[in-house]
PQR file with spaces between the fields and no chain letter, atoms N, CA, C, O and H, PARSE charges and radii, in Angstrom:
ATOM       1  N    MET     1      -2.082  233.522  315.994 -0.4000 1.5000
ATOM       2  CA   MET     1      -2.342  232.190  316.478 -0.0000 2.0000
ATOM       3  C    MET     1      -3.596  231.592  315.770  0.5500 1.7000
ATOM       4  O    MET     1      -4.605  232.267  315.565 -0.5500 1.4000
ATOM       5  N    ALA     2      -3.479  230.361  315.430 -0.4000 1.5000
ATOM       6  CA   ALA     2      -4.538  229.713  314.718 -0.0000 2.0000
ATOM       7  C    ALA     2      -5.713  229.419  315.663  0.5500 1.7000
ATOM       8  O    ALA     2      -5.532  229.182  316.858 -0.5500 1.4000
ATOM       9  H    ALA     2      -2.659  229.813  315.596  0.4000 1.0000
ATOM      10  N    SER     3      -6.934  229.442  315.080 -0.4000 1.5000
ATOM      11  CA   SER     3      -8.105  229.143  315.891 -0.0000 2.0000
ATOM      12  C    SER     3      -8.169  227.647  316.233  0.5500 1.7000
ATOM      13  O    SER     3      -7.763  226.825  315.411 -0.5500 1.4000
ATOM      14  H    SER     3      -7.081  229.633  314.109  0.4000 1.0000
ATOM      15  N    LYS     4      -8.630  227.295  317.336 -0.4000 1.5000
ATOM      16  CA   LYS     4      -8.692  225.894  317.775 -0.0000 2.0000
ATOM      17  C    LYS     4      -9.978  225.289  317.311  0.5500 1.7000
ATOM      18  O    LYS     4     -10.985  225.979  317.156 -0.5500 1.4000
ATOM      19  H    LYS     4      -8.960  227.962  318.004  0.4000 1.0000
ATOM      20  N    SER     5      -9.947  223.983  317.086 -0.4000 1.5000
ATOM      21  CA   SER     5     -11.137  223.258  316.625 -0.0000 2.0000
ATOM      22  C    SER     5     -11.416  222.079  317.534  0.5500 1.7000
ATOM      23  O    SER     5     -10.893  222.027  318.647 -0.5500 1.4000
ATOM      24  H    SER     5      -9.129  223.422  317.212  0.4000 1.0000
ATOM      25  N    ASP     6     -12.202  221.161  317.102 -0.4000 1.5000
ATOM      26  CA   ASP     6     -12.691  220.122  318.021 -0.0000 2.0000
ATOM      27  C    ASP     6     -11.766  218.998  318.336  0.5500 1.7000
ATOM      28  O    ASP     6     -11.806  218.513  319.467 -0.5500 1.4000
ATOM      29  H    ASP     6     -12.627  221.203  316.198  0.4000 1.0000
ATOM      30  N    TYR     7     -10.955  218.546  317.464 -0.4000 1.5000
ATOM      31  CA   TYR     7     -10.090  217.415  317.691 -0.0000 2.0000
ATOM      32  C    TYR     7      -8.884  217.796  318.548  0.5500 1.7000
ATOM      33  O    TYR     7      -7.844  218.214  318.038 -0.5500 1.4000
ATOM      34  H    TYR     7     -10.922  218.939  316.545  0.4000 1.0000
ATOM      35  N    PHE     8      -9.049  217.641  319.866 -0.4000 1.5000
ATOM      36  CA   PHE     8      -7.999  217.817  320.855 -0.0000 2.0000
ATOM      37  C    PHE     8      -7.361  219.224  320.824  0.5500 1.7000
ATOM      38  O    PHE     8      -6.195  219.391  321.181 -0.5500 1.4000
ATOM      39  H    PHE     8      -9.893  217.302  320.281  0.4000 1.0000
ATOM      40  N    GLY     9      -8.135  220.219  320.396 -0.4000 1.5000
ATOM      41  CA   GLY     9      -7.623  221.580  320.372 -0.0000 2.0000
ATOM      42  C    GLY     9      -6.630  221.849  319.277  0.5500 1.7000
ATOM      43  O    GLY     9      -5.898  222.837  319.328 -0.5500 1.4000
ATOM      44  H    GLY     9      -9.082  220.083  320.106  0.4000 1.0000
ATOM      45  N    LEU    10      -6.591  220.969  318.267 -0.4000 1.5000
ATOM      46  CA   LEU    10      -5.710  221.137  317.105 -0.0000 2.0000
ATOM      47  C    LEU    10      -6.215  222.269  316.190  0.5500 1.7000
ATOM      48  O    LEU    10      -7.404  222.589  316.198 -0.5500 1.4000
ATOM      49  H    LEU    10      -7.186  220.166  318.225  0.4000 1.0000
ATOM      50  N    PRO    11      -5.331  222.855  315.426 -0.5600 1.5000
ATOM      51  CA   PRO    11      -5.796  223.921  314.470  0.2800 2.0000
ATOM      52  C    PRO    11      -6.844  223.402  313.531  0.5500 1.7000
ATOM      53  O    PRO    11      -6.946  222.193  313.325 -0.5500 1.4000
ATOM      54  N    TYR    12      -7.618  224.276  312.962 -0.4000 1.5000
ATOM      55  CA   TYR    12      -8.721  223.962  312.113 -0.0000 2.0000
ATOM      56  C    TYR    12      -8.335  223.071  310.883  0.5500 1.7000
ATOM      57  O    TYR    12      -9.013  222.089  310.581 -0.5500 1.4000
ATOM      58  H    TYR    12      -7.535  225.258  313.130  0.4000 1.0000
ATOM      59  N    ILE    13      -7.272  223.431  310.221 -0.4000 1.5000
ATOM      60  CA   ILE    13      -6.871  222.713  309.004 -0.0000 2.0000
ATOM      61  C    ILE    13      -6.421  221.283  309.354  0.5500 1.7000
ATOM      62  O    ILE    13      -6.650  220.351  308.582 -0.5500 1.4000
ATOM      63  H    ILE    13      -6.720  224.228  310.467  0.4000 1.0000
ATOM      64  N    VAL    14      -5.790  221.120  310.505 -0.4000 1.5000
ATOM      65  CA   VAL    14      -5.398  219.742  310.868 -0.0000 2.0000
ATOM      66  C    VAL    14      -6.616  218.917  311.246  0.5500 1.7000
ATOM      67  O    VAL    14      -6.686  217.729  310.933 -0.5500 1.4000
ATOM      68  H    VAL    14      -5.604  221.877  311.132  0.4000 1.0000
ATOM      69  N    SER    15      -7.574  219.540  311.918 -0.4000 1.5000
ATOM      70  CA   SER    15      -8.842  218.860  312.234 -0.0000 2.0000
ATOM      71  C    SER    15      -9.604  218.447  311.003  0.5500 1.7000
ATOM      72  O    SER    15     -10.168  217.353  310.965 -0.5500 1.4000
ATOM      73  H    SER    15      -7.517  220.505  312.173  0.4000 1.0000
ATOM      74  N    VAL    16      -9.634  219.290  309.999 -0.4000 1.5000
ATOM      75  CA   VAL    16     -10.303  218.969  308.760 -0.0000 2.0000
ATOM      76  C    VAL    16      -9.603  217.775  308.072  0.5500 1.7000
ATOM      77  O    VAL    16     -10.257  216.847  307.596 -0.5500 1.4000
ATOM      78  H    VAL    16      -9.175  220.178  310.030  0.4000 1.0000
ATOM      79  N    ILE    17      -8.276  217.825  308.036 -0.4000 1.5000
ATOM      80  CA   ILE    17      -7.517  216.688  307.430 -0.0000 2.0000
ATOM      81  C    ILE    17      -7.802  215.416  308.200  0.5500 1.7000
ATOM      82  O    ILE    17      -7.994  214.372  307.576 -0.5500 1.4000
ATOM      83  H    ILE    17      -7.745  218.578  308.423  0.4000 1.0000
ATOM      84  N    LEU    18      -7.841  215.445  309.501 -0.4000 1.5000
ATOM      85  CA   LEU    18      -8.167  214.277  310.269 -0.0000 2.0000
ATOM      86  C    LEU    18      -9.637  213.817  310.058  0.5500 1.7000
ATOM      87  O    LEU    18      -9.944  212.626  310.118 -0.5500 1.4000
ATOM      88  H    LEU    18      -7.685  216.293  310.009  0.4000 1.0000
ATOM      89  N    ALA    19     -10.510  214.780  309.817 -0.4000 1.5000
ATOM      90  CA   ALA    19     -11.910  214.401  309.549 -0.0000 2.0000
ATOM      91  C    ALA    19     -12.089  213.745  308.175  0.5500 1.7000
ATOM      92  O    ALA    19     -12.957  212.890  308.002 -0.5500 1.4000
ATOM      93  H    ALA    19     -10.261  215.747  309.768  0.4000 1.0000
ATOM      94  N    ILE    20     -11.271  214.145  307.208 -0.4000 1.5000
ATOM      95  CA   ILE    20     -11.382  213.593  305.912 -0.0000 2.0000
ATOM      96  C    ILE    20     -10.987  212.101  305.823  0.5500 1.7000
ATOM      97  O    ILE    20     -11.599  211.330  305.083 -0.5500 1.4000
ATOM      98  H    ILE    20     -10.566  214.840  307.349  0.4000 1.0000
ATOM      99  N    ILE    21      -9.982  211.727  306.570 -0.4000 1.5000
ATOM     100  CA   ILE    21      -9.538  210.354  306.578 -0.0000 2.0000
ATOM     101  C    ILE    21     -10.418  209.542  307.487  0.5500 1.7000
ATOM     102  O    ILE    21     -10.465  209.804  308.689 -0.5500 1.4000
ATOM     103  H    ILE    21      -9.486  212.353  307.171  0.4000 1.0000
ATOM     104  N    PRO    22     -11.127  208.552  306.946 -0.5600 1.5000
ATOM     105  CA   PRO    22     -12.189  207.821  307.704  0.2800 2.0000
ATOM     106  C    PRO    22     -11.668  207.190  309.004  0.5500 1.7000
ATOM     107  O    PRO    22     -12.344  207.297  310.027 -0.5500 1.4000
ATOM     108  N    VAL    23     -10.514  206.546  309.009 -0.4000 1.5000
ATOM     109  CA   VAL    23     -10.019  205.870  310.199 -0.0000 2.0000
ATOM     110  C    VAL    23      -9.670  206.893  311.301  0.5500 1.7000
ATOM     111  O    VAL    23     -10.040  206.707  312.460 -0.5500 1.4000
ATOM     112  H    VAL    23      -9.964  206.458  308.178  0.4000 1.0000
ATOM     113  N    THR    24      -8.960  207.964  310.933 -0.4000 1.5000
ATOM     114  CA   THR    24      -8.616  208.897  311.967 -0.0000 2.0000
ATOM     115  C    THR    24      -9.831  209.684  312.450  0.5500 1.7000
ATOM     116  O    THR    24      -9.882  210.088  313.612 -0.5500 1.4000
ATOM     117  H    THR    24      -8.660  208.115  309.992  0.4000 1.0000
ATOM     118  N    ALA    25     -10.839  209.913  311.544 -0.4000 1.5000
ATOM     119  CA   ALA    25     -12.055  210.583  311.986 -0.0000 2.0000
ATOM     120  C    ALA    25     -12.817  209.698  312.973  0.5500 1.7000
ATOM     121  O    ALA    25     -13.397  210.205  313.934 -0.5500 1.4000
ATOM     122  H    ALA    25     -10.797  209.584  310.600  0.4000 1.0000
ATOM     123  N    TRP    26     -12.823  208.385  312.748 -0.4000 1.5000
ATOM     124  CA   TRP    26     -13.471  207.415  313.600 -0.0000 2.0000
ATOM     125  C    TRP    26     -12.824  207.421  314.978  0.5500 1.7000
ATOM     126  O    TRP    26     -13.495  207.546  316.003 -0.5500 1.4000
ATOM     127  H    TRP    26     -12.352  207.973  311.968  0.4000 1.0000
ATOM     128  N    VAL    27     -11.459  207.279  314.974 -0.4000 1.5000
ATOM     129  CA   VAL    27     -10.739  207.231  316.255 -0.0000 2.0000
ATOM     130  C    VAL    27     -10.853  208.576  317.027  0.5500 1.7000
ATOM     131  O    VAL    27     -11.234  208.609  318.197 -0.5500 1.4000
ATOM     132  H    VAL    27     -10.914  207.178  314.142  0.4000 1.0000
ATOM     133  N    CYS    28     -10.520  209.639  316.349 -0.4000 1.5000
ATOM     134  CA   CYS    28     -10.604  210.935  316.990 -0.0000 2.0000
ATOM     135  C    CYS    28     -12.015  211.296  317.446  0.5500 1.7000
ATOM     136  O    CYS    28     -12.200  211.953  318.471 -0.5500 1.4000
ATOM     137  H    CYS    28     -10.211  209.612  315.398  0.4000 1.0000
ATOM     138  N    GLY    29     -13.005  210.860  316.672 -0.4000 1.5000
ATOM     139  CA   GLY    29     -14.426  211.130  317.032 -0.0000 2.0000
ATOM     140  C    GLY    29     -14.865  210.483  318.303  0.5500 1.7000
ATOM     141  O    GLY    29     -15.475  211.120  319.163 -0.5500 1.4000
ATOM     142  H    GLY    29     -12.855  210.326  315.840  0.4000 1.0000
ATOM     143  N    PHE    30     -14.549  209.179  318.431 -0.4000 1.5000
ATOM     144  CA   PHE    30     -15.028  208.539  319.672 -0.0000 2.0000
ATOM     145  C    PHE    30     -14.112  208.914  320.869  0.5500 1.7000
ATOM     146  O    PHE    30     -14.606  208.992  321.994 -0.5500 1.4000
ATOM     147  H    PHE    30     -14.054  208.662  317.733  0.4000 1.0000
ATOM     148  N    ILE    31     -12.861  209.135  320.671 -0.4000 1.5000
ATOM     149  CA   ILE    31     -12.016  209.612  321.801 -0.0000 2.0000
ATOM     150  C    ILE    31     -12.433  211.007  322.251  0.5500 1.7000
ATOM     151  O    ILE    31     -12.458  211.285  323.450 -0.5500 1.4000
ATOM     152  H    ILE    31     -12.459  209.071  319.757  0.4000 1.0000
ATOM     153  N    THR    32     -12.761  211.887  321.311 -0.4000 1.5000
ATOM     154  CA   THR    32     -13.233  213.238  321.671 -0.0000 2.0000
ATOM     155  C    THR    32     -14.536  213.148  322.431  0.5500 1.7000
ATOM     156  O    THR    32     -14.700  213.824  323.447 -0.5500 1.4000
ATOM     157  H    THR    32     -12.741  211.662  320.337  0.4000 1.0000
ATOM     158  N    ARG    33     -15.458  212.341  321.973 -0.4000 1.5000
ATOM     159  CA   ARG    33     -16.774  212.217  322.691 -0.0000 2.0000
ATOM     160  C    ARG    33     -16.632  211.630  324.079  0.5500 1.7000
ATOM     161  O    ARG    33     -17.265  212.094  325.027 -0.5500 1.4000
ATOM     162  H    ARG    33     -15.325  211.792  321.148  0.4000 1.0000
ATOM     163  N    PHE    34     -15.787  210.590  324.201 -0.4000 1.5000
ATOM     164  CA   PHE    34     -15.567  209.970  325.515 -0.0000 2.0000
ATOM     165  C    PHE    34     -14.892  210.986  326.444  0.5500 1.7000
ATOM     166  O    PHE    34     -15.229  211.080  327.625 -0.5500 1.4000
ATOM     167  H    PHE    34     -15.273  210.212  323.431  0.4000 1.0000
ATOM     168  N    ALA    35     -13.927  211.752  325.889 -0.4000 1.5000
ATOM     169  CA   ALA    35     -13.212  212.757  326.741 -0.0000 2.0000
ATOM     170  C    ALA    35     -14.189  213.877  327.207  0.5500 1.7000
ATOM     171  O    ALA    35     -14.026  214.440  328.290 -0.5500 1.4000
ATOM     172  H    ALA    35     -13.654  211.676  324.930  0.4000 1.0000
ATOM     173  N    ASP    36     -15.201  214.184  326.363 -0.4000 1.5000
ATOM     174  CA   ASP    36     -16.175  215.209  326.741 -0.0000 2.0000
ATOM     175  C    ASP    36     -17.221  214.668  327.729  0.5500 1.7000
ATOM     176  O    ASP    36     -18.071  215.415  328.214 -0.5500 1.4000
ATOM     177  H    ASP    36     -15.333  213.727  325.483  0.4000 1.0000
ATOM     178  N    GLY    37     -17.149  213.381  328.016 -0.4000 1.5000
ATOM     179  CA   GLY    37     -18.082  212.763  328.962 -0.0000 2.0000
ATOM     180  C    GLY    37     -19.403  212.314  328.223  0.5500 1.7000
ATOM     181  O    GLY    37     -20.392  211.977  328.874 -0.5500 1.4000
ATOM     182  H    GLY    37     -16.458  212.774  327.622  0.4000 1.0000
ATOM     183  N    LYS    38     -19.391  212.319  326.980 -0.4000 1.5000
ATOM     184  CA   LYS    38     -20.587  211.881  326.180 -0.0000 2.0000
ATOM     185  C    LYS    38     -20.440  210.402  325.838  0.5500 1.7000
ATOM     186  O    LYS    38     -20.104  210.051  324.707 -0.5500 1.4000
ATOM     187  H    LYS    38     -18.587  212.592  326.451  0.4000 1.0000
ATOM     188  N    ILE    39     -20.686  209.563  326.791 -0.4000 1.5000
ATOM     189  CA   ILE    39     -20.523  208.116  326.652 -0.0000 2.0000
ATOM     190  C    ILE    39     -21.447  207.526  325.559  0.5500 1.7000
ATOM     191  O    ILE    39     -21.000  206.737  324.726 -0.5500 1.4000
ATOM     192  H    ILE    39     -20.959  209.848  327.710  0.4000 1.0000
ATOM     193  N    VAL    40     -22.705  207.906  325.571 -0.4000 1.5000
ATOM     194  CA   VAL    40     -23.658  207.361  324.620 -0.0000 2.0000
ATOM     195  C    VAL    40     -23.278  207.813  323.162  0.5500 1.7000
ATOM     196  O    VAL    40     -23.344  207.024  322.220 -0.5500 1.4000
ATOM     197  H    VAL    40     -23.068  208.547  326.248  0.4000 1.0000
ATOM     198  N    ALA    41     -22.887  209.084  323.025 -0.4000 1.5000
ATOM     199  CA   ALA    41     -22.409  209.570  321.724 -0.0000 2.0000
ATOM     200  C    ALA    41     -21.151  208.835  321.267  0.5500 1.7000
ATOM     201  O    ALA    41     -20.989  208.549  320.081 -0.5500 1.4000
ATOM     202  H    ALA    41     -22.833  209.725  323.790  0.4000 1.0000
ATOM     203  N    GLY    42     -20.277  208.535  322.201 -0.4000 1.5000
ATOM     204  CA   GLY    42     -19.078  207.751  321.875 -0.0000 2.0000
ATOM     205  C    GLY    42     -19.381  206.383  321.424  0.5500 1.7000
ATOM     206  O    GLY    42     -18.775  205.879  320.479 -0.5500 1.4000
ATOM     207  H    GLY    42     -20.409  208.768  323.164  0.4000 1.0000
ATOM     208  N    ILE    43     -20.350  205.740  322.107 -0.4000 1.5000
ATOM     209  CA   ILE    43     -20.741  204.372  321.687 -0.0000 2.0000
ATOM     210  C    ILE    43     -21.372  204.381  320.302  0.5500 1.7000
ATOM     211  O    ILE    43     -21.102  203.511  319.473 -0.5500 1.4000
ATOM     212  H    ILE    43     -20.843  206.150  322.875  0.4000 1.0000
ATOM     213  N    ILE    44     -22.215  205.379  320.068 -0.4000 1.5000
ATOM     214  CA   ILE    44     -22.819  205.525  318.753 -0.0000 2.0000
ATOM     215  C    ILE    44     -21.754  205.741  317.725  0.5500 1.7000
ATOM     216  O    ILE    44     -21.848  205.186  316.631 -0.5500 1.4000
ATOM     217  H    ILE    44     -22.434  206.086  320.741  0.4000 1.0000
ATOM     218  N    ARG    45     -20.714  206.544  318.028 -0.4000 1.5000
ATOM     219  CA   ARG    45     -19.643  206.766  317.048 -0.0000 2.0000
ATOM     220  C    ARG    45     -18.890  205.488  316.809  0.5500 1.7000
ATOM     221  O    ARG    45     -18.487  205.240  315.673 -0.5500 1.4000
ATOM     222  H    ARG    45     -20.638  206.996  318.917  0.4000 1.0000
ATOM     223  N    LEU    46     -18.666  204.627  317.849 -0.4000 1.5000
ATOM     224  CA   LEU    46     -17.964  203.376  317.664 -0.0000 2.0000
ATOM     225  C    LEU    46     -18.748  202.455  316.713  0.5500 1.7000
ATOM     226  O    LEU    46     -18.160  201.797  315.855 -0.5500 1.4000
ATOM     227  H    LEU    46     -18.994  204.829  318.772  0.4000 1.0000
ATOM     228  N    ILE    47     -20.045  202.416  316.869 -0.4000 1.5000
ATOM     229  CA   ILE    47     -20.851  201.494  316.137 -0.0000 2.0000
ATOM     230  C    ILE    47     -21.097  202.048  314.658  0.5500 1.7000
ATOM     231  O    ILE    47     -20.936  201.317  313.680 -0.5500 1.4000
ATOM     232  H    ILE    47     -20.524  202.950  317.566  0.4000 1.0000
ATOM     233  N    PHE    48     -21.463  203.276  314.558 -0.4000 1.5000
ATOM     234  CA   PHE    48     -21.852  203.857  313.245 -0.0000 2.0000
ATOM     235  C    PHE    48     -20.855  204.828  312.686  0.5500 1.7000
ATOM     236  O    PHE    48     -21.208  205.693  311.885 -0.5500 1.4000
ATOM     237  H    PHE    48     -21.593  203.870  315.352  0.4000 1.0000
ATOM     238  N    GLY    49     -19.587  204.697  313.102 -0.4000 1.5000
ATOM     239  CA   GLY    49     -18.554  205.677  312.708 -0.0000 2.0000
ATOM     240  C    GLY    49     -18.233  205.821  311.263  0.5500 1.7000
ATOM     241  O    GLY    49     -17.850  206.904  310.821 -0.5500 1.4000
ATOM     242  H    GLY    49     -19.299  203.994  313.752  0.4000 1.0000
ATOM     243  N    PHE    50     -18.372  204.783  310.517 -0.4000 1.5000
ATOM     244  CA   PHE    50     -18.038  204.862  309.057 -0.0000 2.0000
ATOM     245  C    PHE    50     -19.212  205.055  308.180  0.5500 1.7000
ATOM     246  O    PHE    50     -19.153  204.766  306.985 -0.5500 1.4000
ATOM     247  H    PHE    50     -18.683  203.903  310.876  0.4000 1.0000
ATOM     248  N    THR    51     -20.301  205.545  308.747 -0.4000 1.5000
ATOM     249  CA   THR    51     -21.546  205.734  307.950 -0.0000 2.0000
ATOM     250  C    THR    51     -21.850  207.225  307.969  0.5500 1.7000
ATOM     251  O    THR    51     -20.953  208.056  307.820 -0.5500 1.4000
ATOM     252  H    THR    51     -20.348  205.779  309.718  0.4000 1.0000
ATOM     253  N    ILE    52     -23.136  207.558  308.157 -0.4000 1.5000
ATOM     254  CA   ILE    52     -23.616  208.906  308.083 -0.0000 2.0000
ATOM     255  C    ILE    52     -22.971  209.829  309.134  0.5500 1.7000
ATOM     256  O    ILE    52     -22.875  211.039  308.929 -0.5500 1.4000
ATOM     257  H    ILE    52     -23.865  206.883  308.279  0.4000 1.0000
ATOM     258  N    VAL    53     -22.538  209.253  310.246 -0.4000 1.5000
ATOM     259  CA   VAL    53     -21.901  210.075  311.286 -0.0000 2.0000
ATOM     260  C    VAL    53     -20.594  210.666  310.773  0.5500 1.7000
ATOM     261  O    VAL    53     -20.265  211.817  311.058 -0.5500 1.4000
ATOM     262  H    VAL    53     -22.617  208.270  310.413  0.4000 1.0000
ATOM     263  N    TRP    54     -19.857  209.866  310.014 -0.4000 1.5000
ATOM     264  CA   TRP    54     -18.590  210.419  309.402 -0.0000 2.0000
ATOM     265  C    TRP    54     -18.890  211.536  308.478  0.5500 1.7000
ATOM     266  O    TRP    54     -18.234  212.577  308.515 -0.5500 1.4000
ATOM     267  H    TRP    54     -20.124  208.931  309.782  0.4000 1.0000
ATOM     268  N    ILE    55     -19.894  211.340  307.626 -0.4000 1.5000
ATOM     269  CA   ILE    55     -20.198  212.385  306.641 -0.0000 2.0000
ATOM     270  C    ILE    55     -20.679  213.655  307.307  0.5500 1.7000
ATOM     271  O    ILE    55     -20.273  214.753  306.927 -0.5500 1.4000
ATOM     272  H    ILE    55     -20.427  210.494  307.596  0.4000 1.0000
ATOM     273  N    LEU    56     -21.571  213.508  308.331 -0.4000 1.5000
ATOM     274  CA   LEU    56     -22.015  214.645  309.087 -0.0000 2.0000
ATOM     275  C    LEU    56     -20.874  215.385  309.788  0.5500 1.7000
ATOM     276  O    LEU    56     -20.828  216.615  309.756 -0.5500 1.4000
ATOM     277  H    LEU    56     -21.901  212.616  308.640  0.4000 1.0000
ATOM     278  N    ASP    57     -19.966  214.659  310.412 -0.4000 1.5000
ATOM     279  CA   ASP    57     -18.817  215.251  311.077 -0.0000 2.0000
ATOM     280  C    ASP    57     -17.949  215.998  310.045  0.5500 1.7000
ATOM     281  O    ASP    57     -17.473  217.099  310.319 -0.5500 1.4000
ATOM     282  H    ASP    57     -20.004  213.660  310.437  0.4000 1.0000
ATOM     283  N    LEU    58     -17.753  215.423  308.912 -0.4000 1.5000
ATOM     284  CA   LEU    58     -16.919  216.068  307.889 -0.0000 2.0000
ATOM     285  C    LEU    58     -17.574  217.377  307.400  0.5500 1.7000
ATOM     286  O    LEU    58     -16.908  218.409  307.315 -0.5500 1.4000
ATOM     287  H    LEU    58     -18.139  214.528  308.689  0.4000 1.0000
ATOM     288  N    ILE    59     -18.843  217.329  307.089 -0.4000 1.5000
ATOM     289  CA   ILE    59     -19.560  218.516  306.617 -0.0000 2.0000
ATOM     290  C    ILE    59     -19.549  219.607  307.727  0.5500 1.7000
ATOM     291  O    ILE    59     -19.240  220.773  307.481 -0.5500 1.4000
ATOM     292  H    ILE    59     -19.383  216.490  307.158  0.4000 1.0000
ATOM     293  N    LEU    60     -19.888  219.184  308.910 -0.4000 1.5000
ATOM     294  CA   LEU    60     -19.921  220.203  310.036 -0.0000 2.0000
ATOM     295  C    LEU    60     -18.549  220.764  310.353  0.5500 1.7000
ATOM     296  O    LEU    60     -18.430  221.943  310.687 -0.5500 1.4000
ATOM     297  H    LEU    60     -20.139  218.237  309.110  0.4000 1.0000
ATOM     298  N    MET    61     -17.528  219.960  310.259 -0.4000 1.5000
ATOM     299  CA   MET    61     -16.143  220.413  310.497 -0.0000 2.0000
ATOM     300  C    MET    61     -15.762  221.524  309.499  0.5500 1.7000
ATOM     301  O    MET    61     -15.161  222.533  309.865 -0.5500 1.4000
ATOM     302  H    MET    61     -17.624  219.002  309.988  0.4000 1.0000
ATOM     303  N    ILE    62     -16.140  221.296  308.209 -0.4000 1.5000
ATOM     304  CA   ILE    62     -15.816  222.242  307.198 -0.0000 2.0000
ATOM     305  C    ILE    62     -16.609  223.523  307.326  0.5500 1.7000
ATOM     306  O    ILE    62     -16.063  224.619  307.203 -0.5500 1.4000
ATOM     307  H    ILE    62     -16.629  220.476  307.912  0.4000 1.0000
ATOM     308  N    VAL    63     -17.943  223.377  307.583 -0.4000 1.5000
ATOM     309  CA   VAL    63     -18.828  224.501  307.591 -0.0000 2.0000
ATOM     310  C    VAL    63     -18.783  225.290  308.928  0.5500 1.7000
ATOM     311  O    VAL    63     -18.681  226.516  308.913 -0.5500 1.4000
ATOM     312  H    VAL    63     -18.387  222.486  307.683  0.4000 1.0000
ATOM     313  N    SER    64     -18.858  224.605  310.045 -0.4000 1.5000
ATOM     314  CA   SER    64     -18.985  225.269  311.325 -0.0000 2.0000
ATOM     315  C    SER    64     -17.804  225.141  312.226  0.5500 1.7000
ATOM     316  O    SER    64     -17.792  225.702  313.321 -0.5500 1.4000
ATOM     317  H    SER    64     -18.941  223.608  310.057  0.4000 1.0000
ATOM     318  N    LYS    65     -16.779  224.393  311.779 -0.4000 1.5000
ATOM     319  CA   LYS    65     -15.548  224.152  312.557 -0.0000 2.0000
ATOM     320  C    LYS    65     -15.754  223.377  313.795  0.5500 1.7000
ATOM     321  O    LYS    65     -14.934  223.473  314.708 -0.5500 1.4000
ATOM     322  H    LYS    65     -16.789  223.936  310.889  0.4000 1.0000
ATOM     323  N    HIS    66     -16.826  222.591  313.896 -0.4000 1.5000
ATOM     324  CA   HIS    66     -17.134  221.761  315.052 -0.0000 2.0000
ATOM     325  C    HIS    66     -17.711  220.442  314.568  0.5500 1.7000
ATOM     326  O    HIS    66     -18.446  220.403  313.582 -0.5500 1.4000
ATOM     327  H    HIS    66     -17.493  222.513  313.154  0.4000 1.0000
ATOM     328  N    ILE    67     -17.370  219.340  315.278 -0.4000 1.5000
ATOM     329  CA   ILE    67     -17.973  218.058  314.934 -0.0000 2.0000
ATOM     330  C    ILE    67     -19.376  218.005  315.493  0.5500 1.7000
ATOM     331  O    ILE    67     -19.782  218.845  316.297 -0.5500 1.4000
ATOM     332  H    ILE    67     -16.772  219.372  316.079  0.4000 1.0000
ATOM     333  N    LEU    68     -20.100  217.009  315.055 -0.4000 1.5000
ATOM     334  CA   LEU    68     -21.483  216.826  315.445 -0.0000 2.0000
ATOM     335  C    LEU    68     -21.591  216.691  316.982  0.5500 1.7000
ATOM     336  O    LEU    68     -20.901  215.865  317.580 -0.5500 1.4000
ATOM     337  H    LEU    68     -19.771  216.327  314.402  0.4000 1.0000
ATOM     338  N    ARG    69     -22.445  217.495  317.607 -0.4000 1.5000
ATOM     339  CA   ARG    69     -22.648  217.438  319.057 -0.0000 2.0000
ATOM     340  C    ARG    69     -24.026  216.930  319.332  0.5500 1.7000
ATOM     341  O    ARG    69     -24.988  217.683  319.181 -0.5500 1.4000
ATOM     342  H    ARG    69     -23.005  218.166  317.121  0.4000 1.0000
ATOM     343  N    ILE    70     -24.178  215.662  319.736 -0.4000 1.5000
ATOM     344  CA   ILE    70     -25.476  215.114  320.096 -0.0000 2.0000
ATOM     345  C    ILE    70     -25.408  214.447  321.444  0.5500 1.7000
ATOM     346  O    ILE    70     -24.334  214.167  321.977 -0.5500 1.4000
ATOM     347  H    ILE    70     -23.397  215.051  319.858  0.4000 1.0000
ATOM     348  N    LEU    71     -26.522  214.213  321.952 -0.4000 1.5000
ATOM     349  CA   LEU    71     -26.682  213.501  323.231 -0.0000 2.0000
ATOM     350  C    LEU    71     -25.769  214.021  324.314  0.5500 1.7000
ATOM     351  O    LEU    71     -24.694  213.460  324.530 -0.5500 1.4000
ATOM     352  H    LEU    71     -27.394  214.440  321.519  0.4000 1.0000
ATOM     353  N    PRO    72     -26.161  215.072  324.999 -0.5600 1.5000
ATOM     354  CA   PRO    72     -25.270  215.683  326.027  0.2800 2.0000
ATOM     355  C    PRO    72     -24.998  214.837  327.248  0.5500 1.7000
ATOM     356  O    PRO    72     -24.225  215.239  328.118 -0.5500 1.4000
ATOM     357  N    VAL    73     -25.608  213.690  327.331 -0.4000 1.5000
ATOM     358  CA   VAL    73     -25.405  212.783  328.484 -0.0000 2.0000
ATOM     359  C    VAL    73     -24.109  212.061  328.381  0.5500 1.7000
ATOM     360  O    VAL    73     -23.776  211.262  329.257 -0.5500 1.4000
ATOM     361  H    VAL    73     -26.236  213.364  326.625  0.4000 1.0000
């Protein structure tokens, strides 16, 4: 069984592919954060999704198999 990753429990390789595509990374990123109850992080993702947050998510997804986890509120 494949290991699960951050985007909706999808396999790692699917999550990496979704993280590479800017639009899907943006949509999956803010939906994932809102689903985790991280409203502030979701709003930050909506506003700054196509900038450094996307690059950080992509790097962290490849290296640590998890997207950026900030602001636990």
